[in-house]
C-alpha positions as MATLAB code, in Angstrom:
seq = 'MSSVLDDPARDERPKQGTGLPPIGIWWPMLERPLQREMLENLEAPLRGAVVRRIYDLCELDSEPIPRGGVRLGVNERAYIAGWMHAVDWS';
ca = [
      75.110   58.895   46.946;
      76.936   61.544   49.180;
      76.136   64.588   51.595;
      77.338   67.209   53.290;
      76.201   67.352   56.883;
      78.429   70.625   58.088;
      80.116   72.780   55.572;
      82.589   74.655   57.979;
      83.532   77.235   55.524;
      79.959   78.638   55.327;
      78.362   80.341   58.655;
      74.599   80.544   58.395;
      74.614   83.684   61.034;
      75.923   86.661   58.559;
      77.449   89.676   60.564;
      75.992   92.738   59.892;
      77.678   95.705   58.949;
      78.863   96.576   62.487;
      80.493   93.042   62.319;
      78.311   91.661   65.104;
      76.272   88.452   64.477;
      72.470   89.288   64.210;
      70.993   90.842   67.479;
      68.312   88.772   67.654;
      70.530   85.875   68.305;
      72.526   87.374   71.299;
      70.534   90.400   72.795;
      67.982   88.178   74.557;
      70.895   85.746   76.174;
      73.189   88.813   77.248;
      73.597   89.036   80.814;
      71.263   91.979   82.303;
      74.654   93.855   83.499;
      76.017   93.982   80.014;
      72.670   95.045   78.906;
      72.516   97.793   81.440;
      75.979   98.926   80.217;
      74.867   99.135   76.598;
      71.589  100.823   77.329;
      73.525  103.553   78.917;
      74.867  104.644   75.838;
      73.537  103.046   72.630;
      76.031  105.099   70.139;
      79.160  104.576   72.463;
      81.614  102.010   71.204;
      81.600   98.480   72.797;
      83.942   97.413   75.346;
      85.939   94.379   74.013;
      84.823   92.330   76.488;
      81.189   92.978   75.594;
      82.134   91.981   71.900;
      83.862   88.895   73.175;
      80.656   87.928   75.327;
      78.568   88.413   72.124;
      81.053   86.106   69.851;
      80.825   83.439   72.723;
      76.998   83.370   73.141;
      76.706   83.005   69.149;
      79.217   80.030   69.664;
      81.740   82.306   67.464;
      84.857   81.496   69.946;
      87.276   80.864   66.736;
      86.321   84.278   65.028;
      88.492   87.069   65.451;
      87.064   89.860   67.144;
      86.604   93.044   65.440;
      89.140   95.756   66.265;
      88.424   99.642   66.455;
      85.435  100.469   68.438;
      82.669   98.063   67.353;
      79.170  100.075   67.618;
      75.637   99.274   67.330;
      73.824  100.197   64.029;
      70.616  102.005   63.471;
      68.321   98.623   63.103;
      70.242   97.118   66.241;
      69.458  100.159   68.269;
      65.859   99.754   66.732;
      65.637   96.369   67.817;
      66.583   97.298   71.697;
      64.237  100.186   71.761;
      61.342   97.624   70.706;
      62.641   95.220   73.091;
      62.719   97.870   76.118;
      58.750   98.330   75.636;
      58.178   94.747   76.179;
      60.692   94.027   79.252;
      59.646   94.869   83.015;
      62.971   96.276   84.269;
      62.152   96.156   87.758;
];
């Protein structure tokens, strides 16, 4: 009898078309100052430090960071819009 506990070649957290992991994993854990920075302009490219922090939160430290101006996709912006209605920013 044999079993595979961990298959290192397969990551169960697929990246979206934007090159980011699913937003539901990292947005709730992202620090408030970084959230505010992103909320200033949801369509702007993300700074490399923000993308690196997202990868760190998703435990993707060994993955290369996408190059060339990572932006939030339509679904990610919709997630944030719904999240903003549920959060008290005071």
